[in-house]
C-alpha positions as CSV (number, residue, x, y, z in Angstrom):
1,M,93.3,-219.1,28.6
2,N,90.6,-220.9,26.3
3,P,87.9,-218.4,24.8
4,V,85.3,-221.3,25.2
5,D,86.1,-220.7,29.2
6,L,84.3,-217.2,28.5
7,L,81.4,-218.2,27.4
8,P,79.6,-218.9,30.2
9,I,80.3,-215.3,31.4
10,L,79.5,-213.7,28.4
11,L,76.2,-215.6,28.7
12,I,75.2,-214.5,31.7
13,F,76.0,-211.0,30.7
14,G,74.0,-211.6,28.0
15,V,71.1,-212.8,29.8
16,M,70.8,-209.9,32.0
17,Y,71.1,-207.6,29.4
18,F,67.7,-209.0,27.6
19,L,66.2,-209.8,30.9
20,I,66.9,-206.7,33.4
21,V,69.0,-203.8,31.1
22,R,66.8,-203.6,28.1
23,P,63.3,-203.9,29.8
24,Q,64.2,-201.2,32.1
25,I,65.3,-198.8,29.1
26,K,62.1,-199.4,27.1
27,E,60.1,-198.7,30.1
28,R,61.8,-195.3,30.9
29,Q,61.6,-194.6,26.9
30,E,57.5,-195.1,27.4
31,H,57.6,-192.9,30.4
32,D,59.8,-189.7,28.6
33,K,56.8,-190.0,25.8
34,L,54.1,-189.6,28.0
35,L,56.0,-187.0,30.1
36,E,56.2,-185.5,26.7
37,S,52.9,-186.0,26.0
38,L,51.2,-184.4,28.8
39,T,48.7,-181.8,27.8
40,R,45.8,-179.7,29.6
41,D,42.7,-181.7,31.1
42,D,44.7,-185.1,31.2
43,A,43.9,-187.1,34.1
44,V,46.9,-188.5,35.5
45,V,48.2,-190.4,38.2
46,T,51.4,-189.8,40.4
47,S,53.9,-191.7,41.7
48,A,52.3,-191.5,45.2
49,G,48.7,-192.5,44.0
50,I,47.4,-189.1,43.9
51,H,44.9,-188.5,41.1
52,G,44.1,-185.3,39.1
53,K,43.5,-183.6,36.1
54,V,46.3,-181.5,34.9
55,V,46.1,-177.4,34.5
56,S,49.4,-176.7,33.5
57,V,52.4,-178.2,32.1
58,S,56.1,-176.7,32.0
59,D,59.6,-178.3,31.8
60,A,59.8,-178.9,35.0
61,T,56.5,-179.1,36.7
62,V,52.8,-180.2,36.4
63,V,50.2,-178.1,38.1
64,L,47.1,-180.8,39.0
65,D,43.7,-179.6,40.2
66,I,43.0,-183.0,42.4
67,G,39.4,-181.4,43.9
68,D,37.2,-178.6,45.1
69,K,39.6,-175.5,44.0
70,T,42.7,-177.2,45.5
71,R,45.6,-177.4,43.2
72,I,49.3,-178.5,43.9
73,T,52.6,-178.5,41.6
74,I,54.7,-181.4,41.0
75,D,57.6,-182.3,39.6
76,K,57.1,-184.0,36.0
77,N,58.9,-187.3,36.9
78,S,56.3,-188.1,39.5
79,V,53.7,-188.4,36.6
80,A,53.1,-192.3,36.8
81,R,50.6,-192.5,33.8
82,R,47.6,-191.4,32.7
83,Q,44.2,-192.5,34.4
84,G,42.4,-195.2,32.3
85,E,45.7,-197.1,31.3
86,P,46.7,-200.1,33.2
87,A,49.4,-200.1,35.5
88,K,53.0,-201.7,34.5
89,A,53.8,-204.8,36.3
90,T,57.4,-204.7,37.6
């Protein structure tokens, strides 16, 4: 088999890496940075669309104040973004 015959297949995998895999890796790293930088009084939006203010942060969970003495405990990974930051287009 001629190595030139493999060139189109390698080219397809290269394009897929740069268009699909690499942006997902970068987005995941940015999300991890966001989760590490969460502090008390940050206004955040969850992936379910709930807006709230961070009351406390632990290793795996975040307690949000969502209004009038209402607090919920959510999984830390479900925090999508800080309020005021633009949502990323997918």
